[in-house]
N, CA, C and O atoms as a Tripos MOL2 file, in Angstrom:
@<TRIPOS>MOLECULE
protein
  288   287    72     0     0
PROTEIN
NO_CHARGES

@<TRIPOS>ATOM
      1 N          86.3310   72.0370   86.1930 N.3       1 UNK1
      2 CA         86.4890   73.3150   86.8450 C.3       1 UNK1
      3 C          86.4430   74.4580   85.8230 C.2       1 UNK1
      4 O          85.7660   75.4630   86.0380 O.2       1 UNK1
      5 N          87.1570   74.2970   84.7280 N.am      2 UNK2
      6 CA         87.2060   75.3620   83.7220 C.3       2 UNK2
      7 C          85.8250   75.6360   83.1380 C.2       2 UNK2
      8 O          85.4670   76.7880   82.8950 O.2       2 UNK2
      9 N          85.0520   74.5820   82.9140 N.am      3 UNK3
     10 CA         83.7280   74.7320   82.3150 C.3       3 UNK3
     11 C          82.7800   75.5150   83.2150 C.2       3 UNK3
     12 O          81.9300   76.2470   82.7080 O.2       3 UNK3
     13 N          82.8990   75.3850   84.5310 N.am      4 UNK4
     14 CA         81.9840   76.0710   85.4510 C.3       4 UNK4
     15 C          82.5070   77.4260   85.9250 C.2       4 UNK4
     16 O          81.7870   78.1590   86.6040 O.2       4 UNK4
     17 N          83.7400   77.7660   85.5790 N.am      5 UNK5
     18 CA         84.3430   79.0160   86.0630 C.3       5 UNK5
     19 C          83.5410   80.2480   85.6540 C.2       5 UNK5
     20 O          83.4020   81.1830   86.4430 O.2       5 UNK5
     21 N          83.0230   80.2610   84.4550 N.am      6 UNK6
     22 CA         82.2540   81.4260   83.9820 C.3       6 UNK6
     23 C          81.0310   81.6750   84.8590 C.2       6 UNK6
     24 O          80.6080   82.8200   85.0210 O.2       6 UNK6
     25 N          80.4710   80.6350   85.4150 N.am      7 UNK7
     26 CA         79.2930   80.7810   86.2700 C.3       7 UNK7
     27 C          79.6540   81.0330   87.7250 C.2       7 UNK7
     28 O          79.0160   81.8530   88.3850 O.2       7 UNK7
     29 N          80.6610   80.3440   88.2320 N.am      8 UNK8
     30 CA         80.9710   80.4120   89.6640 C.3       8 UNK8
     31 C          82.0540   81.4300   90.0040 C.2       8 UNK8
     32 O          82.1070   81.9270   91.1300 O.2       8 UNK8
     33 N          82.9140   81.7420   89.0450 N.am      9 UNK9
     34 CA         84.0260   82.6410   89.3200 C.3       9 UNK9
     35 C          85.0850   81.9600   90.1770 C.2       9 UNK9
     36 O          85.0230   80.7560   90.4220 O.2       9 UNK9
     37 N          86.0400   82.7350   90.6220 N.am     10 UNK10
     38 CA         87.1570   82.1950   91.3910 C.3      10 UNK10
     39 C          86.7450   81.7530   92.7890 C.2      10 UNK10
     40 O          87.3100   80.8030   93.3320 O.2      10 UNK10
     41 N          85.7720   82.4290   93.3680 N.am     11 UNK11
     42 CA         85.3970   82.1910   94.7580 C.3      11 UNK11
     43 C          85.1310   80.7160   95.0590 C.2      11 UNK11
     44 O          85.4880   80.2250   96.1310 O.2      11 UNK11
     45 N          84.5100   80.0130   94.1210 N.am     12 UNK12
     46 CA         84.1810   78.6060   94.3310 C.3      12 UNK12
     47 C          85.4260   77.7390   94.5130 C.2      12 UNK12
     48 O          85.3300   76.6450   95.0710 O.2      12 UNK12
     49 N          86.5860   78.1980   94.0590 N.am     13 UNK13
     50 CA         87.8260   77.4200   94.1120 C.3      13 UNK13
     51 C          88.8400   77.9820   95.1000 C.2      13 UNK13
     52 O          89.9480   77.4620   95.2280 O.2      13 UNK13
     53 N          88.4590   79.0320   95.7860 N.am     14 UNK14
     54 CA         89.3850   79.7340   96.6740 C.3      14 UNK14
     55 C          89.9660   78.8280   97.7580 C.2      14 UNK14
     56 O          91.1730   78.8630   97.9980 O.2      14 UNK14
     57 N          89.1450   78.0270   98.4120 N.am     15 UNK15
     58 CA         89.6480   77.1700   99.4910 C.3      15 UNK15
     59 C          90.6510   76.1410   98.9840 C.2      15 UNK15
     60 O          91.6610   75.8780   99.6380 O.2      15 UNK15
     61 N          90.3730   75.5560   97.8140 N.am     16 UNK16
     62 CA         91.3240   74.6020   97.2260 C.3      16 UNK16
     63 C          92.6410   75.2960   96.8950 C.2      16 UNK16
     64 O          93.7190   74.7440   97.1170 O.2      16 UNK16
     65 N          92.5410   76.5090   96.3650 N.am     17 UNK17
     66 CA         93.7510   77.2680   96.0200 C.3      17 UNK17
     67 C          94.5580   77.5670   97.2830 C.2      17 UNK17
     68 O          95.7760   77.3870   97.3080 O.2      17 UNK17
     69 N          93.8750   78.0220   98.3220 N.am     18 UNK18
     70 CA         94.5770   78.3530   99.5650 C.3      18 UNK18
     71 C          95.2920   77.1400  100.1500 C.2      18 UNK18
     72 O          96.3880   77.2720  100.6940 O.2      18 UNK18
     73 N          94.6880   75.9740  100.0440 N.am     19 UNK19
     74 CA         95.3100   74.7600  100.5850 C.3      19 UNK19
     75 C          96.6110   74.4220   99.8630 C.2      19 UNK19
     76 O          97.5040   73.8080  100.4470 O.2      19 UNK19
     77 N          96.7210   74.8170   98.6040 N.am     20 UNK20
     78 CA         97.9060   74.5030   97.8070 C.3      20 UNK20
     79 C          98.7870   75.7280   97.5550 C.2      20 UNK20
     80 O          99.7090   75.6550   96.7430 O.2      20 UNK20
     81 N          98.5320   76.8310   98.2190 N.am     21 UNK21
     82 CA         99.2160   78.0990   97.9560 C.3      21 UNK21
     83 C         100.6810   78.0430   98.4060 C.2      21 UNK21
     84 O         100.9650   78.0710   99.6040 O.2      21 UNK21
     85 N         101.5940   77.9640   97.4610 N.am     22 UNK22
     86 CA        103.0280   77.8820   97.7470 C.3      22 UNK22
     87 C         103.5950   79.2200   98.2140 C.2      22 UNK22
     88 O         104.5400   79.2460   99.0030 O.2      22 UNK22
     89 N         103.0360   80.3210   97.7410 N.am     23 UNK23
     90 CA        103.5970   81.6310   98.0560 C.3      23 UNK23
     91 C         103.2610   82.1390   99.4500 C.2      23 UNK23
     92 O         104.0380   82.9040  100.0220 O.2      23 UNK23
     93 N         102.1430   81.7430  100.0030 N.am     24 UNK24
     94 CA        101.6710   82.2920  101.2810 C.3      24 UNK24
     95 C         102.7390   82.1850  102.3680 C.2      24 UNK24
     96 O         103.2430   81.0990  102.6570 O.2      24 UNK24
     97 N         103.0720   83.3210  102.9610 N.am     25 UNK25
     98 CA        104.0610   83.3800  104.0340 C.3      25 UNK25
     99 C         105.5030   83.4860  103.5720 C.2      25 UNK25
    100 O         106.4130   83.5860  104.3950 O.2      25 UNK25
    101 N         105.7170   83.4670  102.2760 N.am     26 UNK26
    102 CA        107.0880   83.5180  101.7490 C.3      26 UNK26
    103 C         107.4800   84.9470  101.3570 C.2      26 UNK26
    104 O         106.6360   85.7770  101.0180 O.2      26 UNK26
    105 N         108.7770   85.1980  101.4160 N.am     27 UNK27
    106 CA        109.3230   86.4650  100.9340 C.3      27 UNK27
    107 C         109.2410   86.4590   99.4150 C.2      27 UNK27
    108 O         109.6370   85.4880   98.7710 O.2      27 UNK27
    109 N         108.7240   87.5450   98.8430 N.am     28 UNK28
    110 CA        108.5520   87.6250   97.3940 C.3      28 UNK28
    111 C         109.0520   88.9620   96.8620 C.2      28 UNK28
    112 O         109.2480   89.9260   97.6030 O.2      28 UNK28
    113 N         109.2480   88.9780   95.5650 N.am     29 UNK29
    114 CA        109.5890   90.2060   94.8540 C.3      29 UNK29
    115 C         108.6000   90.3430   93.7050 C.2      29 UNK29
    116 O         108.4130   89.4130   92.9210 O.2      29 UNK29
    117 N         107.9710   91.5070   93.6110 N.am     30 UNK30
    118 CA        107.0380   91.8110   92.5380 C.3      30 UNK30
    119 C         107.7210   92.7800   91.5940 C.2      30 UNK30
    120 O         108.0340   93.9100   91.9700 O.2      30 UNK30
    121 N         107.9540   92.3320   90.3550 N.am     31 UNK31
    122 CA        108.5510   93.1970   89.3320 C.3      31 UNK31
    123 C         107.4340   93.8870   88.5660 C.2      31 UNK31
    124 O         106.5120   93.2450   88.0620 O.2      31 UNK31
    125 N         107.5350   95.2100   88.4890 N.am     32 UNK32
    126 CA        106.5460   96.0300   87.7910 C.3      32 UNK32
    127 C         107.2630   96.9150   86.7830 C.2      32 UNK32
    128 O         108.4930   96.9640   86.7530 O.2      32 UNK32
    129 N         106.4950   97.6090   85.9640 N.am     33 UNK33
    130 CA        107.0760   98.4870   84.9470 C.3      33 UNK33
    131 C         107.9850   99.5470   85.5630 C.2      33 UNK33
    132 O         109.0140   99.8860   84.9790 O.2      33 UNK33
    133 N         107.6280  100.0720   86.7220 N.am     34 UNK34
    134 CA        108.3940  101.1450   87.3460 C.3      34 UNK34
    135 C         109.4750  100.6830   88.3000 C.2      34 UNK34
    136 O         110.1220  101.5150   88.9350 O.2      34 UNK34
    137 N         109.6920   99.3870   88.4210 N.am     35 UNK35
    138 CA        110.6930   98.8910   89.3550 C.3      35 UNK35
    139 C         110.2060   97.6160   90.0160 C.2      35 UNK35
    140 O         109.5650   96.7780   89.3800 O.2      35 UNK35
    141 N         110.5150   97.4750   91.3030 N.am     36 UNK36
    142 CA        110.0850   96.2720   92.0020 C.3      36 UNK36
    143 C         109.7340   96.5930   93.4470 C.2      36 UNK36
    144 O         110.1220   97.6270   93.9900 O.2      36 UNK36
    145 N         108.9910   95.6770   94.0500 N.am     37 UNK37
    146 CA        108.5700   95.7740   95.4470 C.3      37 UNK37
    147 C         108.8840   94.4400   96.0930 C.2      37 UNK37
    148 O         108.6290   93.3890   95.5050 O.2      37 UNK37
    149 N         109.4400   94.4710   97.3060 N.am     38 UNK38
    150 CA        109.6650   93.2320   98.0470 C.3      38 UNK38
    151 C         108.7340   93.1870   99.2410 C.2      38 UNK38
    152 O         108.2820   94.2220   99.7320 O.2      38 UNK38
    153 N         108.4540   91.9860   99.7000 N.am     39 UNK39
    154 CA        107.5820   91.8340  100.8550 C.3      39 UNK39
    155 C         107.2650   90.3760  101.1050 C.2      39 UNK39
    156 O         108.0110   89.4820  100.7070 O.2      39 UNK39
    157 N         106.1340   90.1500  101.7790 N.am     40 UNK40
    158 CA        105.6880   88.8060  102.1260 C.3      40 UNK40
    159 C         104.3290   88.5510  101.5050 C.2      40 UNK40
    160 O         103.4260   89.3810  101.6170 O.2      40 UNK40
    161 N         104.1760   87.4100  100.8510 N.am     41 UNK41
    162 CA        102.8910   87.0360  100.2770 C.3      41 UNK41
    163 C         101.9590   86.6330  101.4230 C.2      41 UNK41
    164 O         102.2960   85.7750  102.2390 O.2      41 UNK41
    165 N         100.7930   87.2590  101.4700 N.am     42 UNK42
    166 CA         99.8270   86.9720  102.5300 C.3      42 UNK42
    167 C          98.7560   85.9880  102.0890 C.2      42 UNK42
    168 O          97.9670   85.5220  102.9120 O.2      42 UNK42
    169 N          98.7190   85.6700  100.8160 N.am     43 UNK43
    170 CA         97.7010   84.7650  100.3000 C.3      43 UNK43
    171 C          96.8680   85.4670   99.2560 C.2      43 UNK43
    172 O          97.2660   86.4980   98.7130 O.2      43 UNK43
    173 N          95.7060   84.8990   98.9780 N.am     44 UNK44
    174 CA         94.8480   85.4540   97.9380 C.3      44 UNK44
    175 C          93.5360   85.9460   98.5270 C.2      44 UNK44
    176 O          93.0860   85.4820   99.5750 O.2      44 UNK44
    177 N          92.9390   86.8970   97.8270 N.am     45 UNK45
    178 CA         91.6470   87.4300   98.2290 C.3      45 UNK45
    179 C          90.5390   86.6900   97.4850 C.2      45 UNK45
    180 O          90.8190   85.8490   96.6300 O.2      45 UNK45
    181 N          89.3020   86.9950   97.8010 N.am     46 UNK46
    182 CA         88.1500   86.2780   97.2420 C.3      46 UNK46
    183 C          88.1130   86.3200   95.7220 C.2      46 UNK46
    184 O          87.5920   85.3980   95.0950 O.2      46 UNK46
    185 N          88.6540   87.3690   95.1210 N.am     47 UNK47
    186 CA         88.6280   87.4870   93.6640 C.3      47 UNK47
    187 C          89.8780   86.9170   93.0010 C.2      47 UNK47
    188 O          90.0150   86.9860   91.7790 O.2      47 UNK47
    189 N          90.7940   86.3540   93.7940 N.am     48 UNK48
    190 CA         92.0050   85.7540   93.2510 C.3      48 UNK48
    191 C          93.2190   86.6520   93.2530 C.2      48 UNK48
    192 O          94.3030   86.2060   92.8770 O.2      48 UNK48
    193 N          93.0810   87.9160   93.6660 N.am     49 UNK49
    194 CA         94.2190   88.8270   93.7180 C.3      49 UNK49
    195 C          95.1940   88.3800   94.8150 C.2      49 UNK49
    196 O          94.7780   87.9820   95.9030 O.2      49 UNK49
    197 N          96.4710   88.4520   94.5160 N.am     50 UNK50
    198 CA         97.5030   88.1460   95.5060 C.3      50 UNK50
    199 C          97.6530   89.3590   96.4150 C.2      50 UNK50
    200 O          97.6850   90.4960   95.9440 O.2      50 UNK50
    201 N          97.7440   89.1140   97.7110 N.am     51 UNK51
    202 CA         97.9450   90.1910   98.6700 C.3      51 UNK51
    203 C          99.3760   90.0960   99.1930 C.2      51 UNK51
    204 O          99.8030   89.0530   99.6880 O.2      51 UNK51
    205 N         100.1050   91.2000   99.0740 N.am     52 UNK52
    206 CA        101.4960   91.2650   99.5370 C.3      52 UNK52
    207 C         101.6160   92.3550  100.5870 C.2      52 UNK52
    208 O         101.1160   93.4650  100.4080 O.2      52 UNK52
    209 N         102.2870   92.0240  101.6880 N.am     53 UNK53
    210 CA        102.6580   93.0540  102.6530 C.3      53 UNK53
    211 C         104.0780   93.4700  102.3090 C.2      53 UNK53
    212 O         104.9990   92.6550  102.3620 O.2      53 UNK53
    213 N         104.2560   94.7330  101.9580 N.am     54 UNK54
    214 CA        105.5650   95.1960  101.5090 C.3      54 UNK54
    215 C         106.5370   95.3060  102.6740 C.2      54 UNK54
    216 O         106.1400   95.2630  103.8390 O.2      54 UNK54
    217 N         107.7950   95.4450  102.3460 N.am     55 UNK55
    218 CA        108.8370   95.5950  103.3590 C.3      55 UNK55
    219 C         108.6020   96.8440  104.2070 C.2      55 UNK55
    220 O         109.0800   96.9220  105.3390 O.2      55 UNK55
    221 N         107.8710   97.8220  103.6680 N.am     56 UNK56
    222 CA        107.5650   99.0550  104.4010 C.3      56 UNK56
    223 C         106.2760   98.9470  105.2150 C.2      56 UNK56
    224 O         105.8970   99.8940  105.9050 O.2      56 UNK56
    225 N         105.5960   97.7900  105.1360 N.am     57 UNK57
    226 CA        104.4210   97.5580  105.9600 C.3      57 UNK57
    227 C         103.0730   97.8280  105.3140 C.2      57 UNK57
    228 O         102.0400   97.5910  105.9400 O.2      57 UNK57
    229 N         103.0550   98.3150  104.0860 N.am     58 UNK58
    230 CA        101.7700   98.5400  103.4190 C.3      58 UNK58
    231 C         101.3380   97.2570  102.7150 C.2      58 UNK58
    232 O         102.1510   96.3690  102.4580 O.2      58 UNK58
    233 N         100.0540   97.1760  102.4100 N.am     59 UNK59
    234 CA         99.5380   96.0030  101.7060 C.3      59 UNK59
    235 C          99.2110   96.3650  100.2710 C.2      59 UNK59
    236 O          98.6760   97.4380   99.9920 O.2      59 UNK59
    237 N          99.5400   95.4530   99.3590 N.am     60 UNK60
    238 CA         99.3120   95.6690   97.9250 C.3      60 UNK60
    239 C          98.5290   94.5100   97.3530 C.2      60 UNK60
    240 O          98.8460   93.3490   97.6110 O.2      60 UNK60
    241 N          97.5090   94.8210   96.5800 N.am     61 UNK61
    242 CA         96.7740   93.8120   95.8180 C.3      61 UNK61
    243 C          97.4600   93.6730   94.4670 C.2      61 UNK61
    244 O          97.7420   94.6720   93.8040 O.2      61 UNK61
    245 N          97.7240   92.4580   94.0640 N.am     62 UNK62
    246 CA         98.3850   92.2060   92.7900 C.3      62 UNK62
    247 C          97.4540   91.3740   91.9170 C.2      62 UNK62
    248 O          97.1210   90.2360   92.2500 O.2      62 UNK62
    249 N          97.0420   91.9550   90.8010 N.am     63 UNK63
    250 CA         96.1960   91.2130   89.8690 C.3      63 UNK63
    251 C          96.9700   90.8300   88.6090 C.2      63 UNK63
    252 O          96.5270   89.9740   87.8440 O.2      63 UNK63
    253 N          98.1150   91.4560   88.3920 N.am     64 UNK64
    254 CA         98.9750   91.1070   87.2720 C.3      64 UNK64
    255 C         100.3920   91.5560   87.6100 C.2      64 UNK64
    256 O         100.5910   92.6120   88.2110 O.2      64 UNK64
    257 N         101.3560   90.7630   87.2260 N.am     65 UNK65
    258 CA        102.7420   91.1230   87.4720 C.3      65 UNK65
    259 C         103.5980   89.8720   87.5270 C.2      65 UNK65
    260 O         103.0930   88.7560   87.4040 O.2      65 UNK65
    261 N         104.8760   90.0620   87.7090 N.am     66 UNK66
    262 CA        105.8320   88.9740   87.7870 C.3      66 UNK66
    263 C         106.2830   88.8530   89.2340 C.2      66 UNK66
    264 O         106.9930   89.7210   89.7400 O.2      66 UNK66
    265 N         105.8690   87.7660   89.9070 N.am     67 UNK67
    266 CA        106.1980   87.5580   91.3130 C.3      67 UNK67
    267 C         107.1520   86.3870   91.4040 C.2      67 UNK67
    268 O         106.9330   85.3360   90.8010 O.2      67 UNK67
    269 N         108.2240   86.5850   92.1730 N.am     68 UNK68
    270 CA        109.1630   85.4930   92.3810 C.3      68 UNK68
    271 C         109.4560   85.3370   93.8710 C.2      68 UNK68
    272 O         109.3640   86.2980   94.6340 O.2      68 UNK68
    273 N         109.8080   84.1200   94.2760 N.am     69 UNK69
    274 CA        110.1340   83.8220   95.6680 C.3      69 UNK69
    275 C         111.5620   84.2460   95.9240 C.2      69 UNK69
    276 O         112.4390   84.0300   95.0870 O.2      69 UNK69
    277 N         111.8010   84.8470   97.0680 N.am     70 UNK70
    278 CA        113.1390   85.3320   97.4440 C.3      70 UNK70
    279 C         113.6550   84.5350   98.6100 C.2      70 UNK70
    280 O         112.8850   84.1630   99.4950 O.2      70 UNK70
    281 N         114.9440   84.2650   98.6300 N.am     71 UNK71
    282 CA        115.5420   83.6470   99.8070 C.3      71 UNK71
    283 C         115.7890   84.7300  100.8440 C.2      71 UNK71
    284 O         116.1290   85.8650  100.5110 O.2      71 UNK71
    285 N         115.6200   84.3730  102.0540 N.am     72 UNK72
    286 CA        115.7560   85.3640  103.1460 C.3      72 UNK72
    287 C         117.1500   85.3820  103.6740 C.2      72 UNK72
    288 O         117.4540   86.1470  104.5890 O.2      72 UNK72
@<TRIPOS>BOND
     1     1     2 1
     2     2     3 1
     3     3     4 2
     4     3     5 am
     5     5     6 1
     6     6     7 1
     7     7     8 2
     8     7     9 am
     9     9    10 1
    10    10    11 1
    11    11    12 2
    12    11    13 am
    13    13    14 1
    14    14    15 1
    15    15    16 2
    16    15    17 am
    17    17    18 1
    18    18    19 1
    19    19    20 2
    20    19    21 am
    21    21    22 1
    22    22    23 1
    23    23    24 2
    24    23    25 am
    25    25    26 1
    26    26    27 1
    27    27    28 2
    28    27    29 am
    29    29    30 1
    30    30    31 1
    31    31    32 2
    32    31    33 am
    33    33    34 1
    34    34    35 1
    35    35    36 2
    36    35    37 am
    37    37    38 1
    38    38    39 1
    39    39    40 2
    40    39    41 am
    41    41    42 1
    42    42    43 1
    43    43    44 2
    44    43    45 am
    45    45    46 1
    46    46    47 1
    47    47    48 2
    48    47    49 am
    49    49    50 1
    50    50    51 1
    51    51    52 2
    52    51    53 am
    53    53    54 1
    54    54    55 1
    55    55    56 2
    56    55    57 am
    57    57    58 1
    58    58    59 1
    59    59    60 2
    60    59    61 am
    61    61    62 1
    62    62    63 1
    63    63    64 2
    64    63    65 am
    65    65    66 1
    66    66    67 1
    67    67    68 2
    68    67    69 am
    69    69    70 1
    70    70    71 1
    71    71    72 2
    72    71    73 am
    73    73    74 1
    74    74    75 1
    75    75    76 2
    76    75    77 am
    77    77    78 1
    78    78    79 1
    79    79    80 2
    80    79    81 am
    81    81    82 1
    82    82    83 1
    83    83    84 2
    84    83    85 am
    85    85    86 1
    86    86    87 1
    87    87    88 2
    88    87    89 am
    89    89    90 1
    90    90    91 1
    91    91    92 2
    92    91    93 am
    93    93    94 1
    94    94    95 1
    95    95    96 2
    96    95    97 am
    97    97    98 1
    98    98    99 1
    99    99   100 2
   100    99   101 am
   101   101   102 1
   102   102   103 1
   103   103   104 2
   104   103   105 am
   105   105   106 1
   106   106   107 1
   107   107   108 2
   108   107   109 am
   109   109   110 1
   110   110   111 1
   111   111   112 2
   112   111   113 am
   113   113   114 1
   114   114   115 1
   115   115   116 2
   116   115   117 am
   117   117   118 1
   118   118   119 1
   119   119   120 2
   120   119   121 am
   121   121   122 1
   122   122   123 1
   123   123   124 2
   124   123   125 am
   125   125   126 1
   126   126   127 1
   127   127   128 2
   128   127   129 am
   129   129   130 1
   130   130   131 1
   131   131   132 2
   132   131   133 am
   133   133   134 1
   134   134   135 1
   135   135   136 2
   136   135   137 am
   137   137   138 1
   138   138   139 1
   139   139   140 2
   140   139   141 am
   141   141   142 1
   142   142   143 1
   143   143   144 2
   144   143   145 am
   145   145   146 1
   146   146   147 1
   147   147   148 2
   148   147   149 am
   149   149   150 1
   150   150   151 1
   151   151   152 2
   152   151   153 am
   153   153   154 1
   154   154   155 1
   155   155   156 2
   156   155   157 am
   157   157   158 1
   158   158   159 1
   159   159   160 2
   160   159   161 am
   161   161   162 1
   162   162   163 1
   163   163   164 2
   164   163   165 am
   165   165   166 1
   166   166   167 1
   167   167   168 2
   168   167   169 am
   169   169   170 1
   170   170   171 1
   171   171   172 2
   172   171   173 am
   173   173   174 1
   174   174   175 1
   175   175   176 2
   176   175   177 am
   177   177   178 1
   178   178   179 1
   179   179   180 2
   180   179   181 am
   181   181   182 1
   182   182   183 1
   183   183   184 2
   184   183   185 am
   185   185   186 1
   186   186   187 1
   187   187   188 2
   188   187   189 am
   189   189   190 1
   190   190   191 1
   191   191   192 2
   192   191   193 am
   193   193   194 1
   194   194   195 1
   195   195   196 2
   196   195   197 am
   197   197   198 1
   198   198   199 1
   199   199   200 2
   200   199   201 am
   201   201   202 1
   202   202   203 1
   203   203   204 2
   204   203   205 am
   205   205   206 1
   206   206   207 1
   207   207   208 2
   208   207   209 am
   209   209   210 1
   210   210   211 1
   211   211   212 2
   212   211   213 am
   213   213   214 1
   214   214   215 1
   215   215   216 2
   216   215   217 am
   217   217   218 1
   218   218   219 1
   219   219   220 2
   220   219   221 am
   221   221   222 1
   222   222   223 1
   223   223   224 2
   224   223   225 am
   225   225   226 1
   226   226   227 1
   227   227   228 2
   228   227   229 am
   229   229   230 1
   230   230   231 1
   231   231   232 2
   232   231   233 am
   233   233   234 1
   234   234   235 1
   235   235   236 2
   236   235   237 am
   237   237   238 1
   238   238   239 1
   239   239   240 2
   240   239   241 am
   241   241   242 1
   242   242   243 1
   243   243   244 2
   244   243   245 am
   245   245   246 1
   246   246   247 1
   247   247   248 2
   248   247   249 am
   249   249   250 1
   250   250   251 1
   251   251   252 2
   252   251   253 am
   253   253   254 1
   254   254   255 1
   255   255   256 2
   256   255   257 am
   257   257   258 1
   258   258   259 1
   259   259   260 2
   260   259   261 am
   261   261   262 1
   262   262   263 1
   263   263   264 2
   264   263   265 am
   265   265   266 1
   266   266   267 1
   267   267   268 2
   268   267   269 am
   269   269   270 1
   270   270   271 1
   271   271   272 2
   272   271   273 am
   273   273   274 1
   274   274   275 1
   275   275   276 2
   276   275   277 am
   277   277   278 1
   278   278   279 1
   279   279   280 2
   280   279   281 am
   281   281   282 1
   282   282   283 1
   283   283   284 2
   284   283   285 am
   285   285   286 1
   286   286   287 1
   287   287   288 2
@<TRIPOS>SUBSTRUCTURE
     1 UNK1         2 RESIDUE 1 A UNK
     2 UNK2         6 RESIDUE 1 A UNK
     3 UNK3        10 RESIDUE 1 A UNK
     4 UNK4        14 RESIDUE 1 A UNK
     5 UNK5        18 RESIDUE 1 A UNK
     6 UNK6        22 RESIDUE 1 A UNK
     7 UNK7        26 RESIDUE 1 A UNK
     8 UNK8        30 RESIDUE 1 A UNK
     9 UNK9        34 RESIDUE 1 A UNK
    10 UNK10       38 RESIDUE 1 A UNK
    11 UNK11       42 RESIDUE 1 A UNK
    12 UNK12       46 RESIDUE 1 A UNK
    13 UNK13       50 RESIDUE 1 A UNK
    14 UNK14       54 RESIDUE 1 A UNK
    15 UNK15       58 RESIDUE 1 A UNK
    16 UNK16       62 RESIDUE 1 A UNK
    17 UNK17       66 RESIDUE 1 A UNK
    18 UNK18       70 RESIDUE 1 A UNK
    19 UNK19       74 RESIDUE 1 A UNK
    20 UNK20       78 RESIDUE 1 A UNK
    21 UNK21       82 RESIDUE 1 A UNK
    22 UNK22       86 RESIDUE 1 A UNK
    23 UNK23       90 RESIDUE 1 A UNK
    24 UNK24       94 RESIDUE 1 A UNK
    25 UNK25       98 RESIDUE 1 A UNK
    26 UNK26      102 RESIDUE 1 A UNK
    27 UNK27      106 RESIDUE 1 A UNK
    28 UNK28      110 RESIDUE 1 A UNK
    29 UNK29      114 RESIDUE 1 A UNK
    30 UNK30      118 RESIDUE 1 A UNK
    31 UNK31      122 RESIDUE 1 A UNK
    32 UNK32      126 RESIDUE 1 A UNK
    33 UNK33      130 RESIDUE 1 A UNK
    34 UNK34      134 RESIDUE 1 A UNK
    35 UNK35      138 RESIDUE 1 A UNK
    36 UNK36      142 RESIDUE 1 A UNK
    37 UNK37      146 RESIDUE 1 A UNK
    38 UNK38      150 RESIDUE 1 A UNK
    39 UNK39      154 RESIDUE 1 A UNK
    40 UNK40      158 RESIDUE 1 A UNK
    41 UNK41      162 RESIDUE 1 A UNK
    42 UNK42      166 RESIDUE 1 A UNK
    43 UNK43      170 RESIDUE 1 A UNK
    44 UNK44      174 RESIDUE 1 A UNK
    45 UNK45      178 RESIDUE 1 A UNK
    46 UNK46      182 RESIDUE 1 A UNK
    47 UNK47      186 RESIDUE 1 A UNK
    48 UNK48      190 RESIDUE 1 A UNK
    49 UNK49      194 RESIDUE 1 A UNK
    50 UNK50      198 RESIDUE 1 A UNK
    51 UNK51      202 RESIDUE 1 A UNK
    52 UNK52      206 RESIDUE 1 A UNK
    53 UNK53      210 RESIDUE 1 A UNK
    54 UNK54      214 RESIDUE 1 A UNK
    55 UNK55      218 RESIDUE 1 A UNK
    56 UNK56      222 RESIDUE 1 A UNK
    57 UNK57      226 RESIDUE 1 A UNK
    58 UNK58      230 RESIDUE 1 A UNK
    59 UNK59      234 RESIDUE 1 A UNK
    60 UNK60      238 RESIDUE 1 A UNK
    61 UNK61      242 RESIDUE 1 A UNK
    62 UNK62      246 RESIDUE 1 A UNK
    63 UNK63      250 RESIDUE 1 A UNK
    64 UNK64      254 RESIDUE 1 A UNK
    65 UNK65      258 RESIDUE 1 A UNK
    66 UNK66      262 RESIDUE 1 A UNK
    67 UNK67      266 RESIDUE 1 A UNK
    68 UNK68      270 RESIDUE 1 A UNK
    69 UNK69      274 RESIDUE 1 A UNK
    70 UNK70      278 RESIDUE 1 A UNK
    71 UNK71      282 RESIDUE 1 A UNK
    72 UNK72      286 RESIDUE 1 A UNK
């Protein structure tokens, strides 16, 4: 997989990732430099970005950050 990633990108592995996605549907906290955001992990997009629906209802693409699972 690693050897072909440069040619195929993330998209070729997206379905396998989604099948094993532990975060999808879980309450999460995203820690950023300016603070944190809580919400629900919606899964990943075609480029591998994590999509989070925040507690306020907006959607955020996350390409880098510290995400942790929260108990509800």
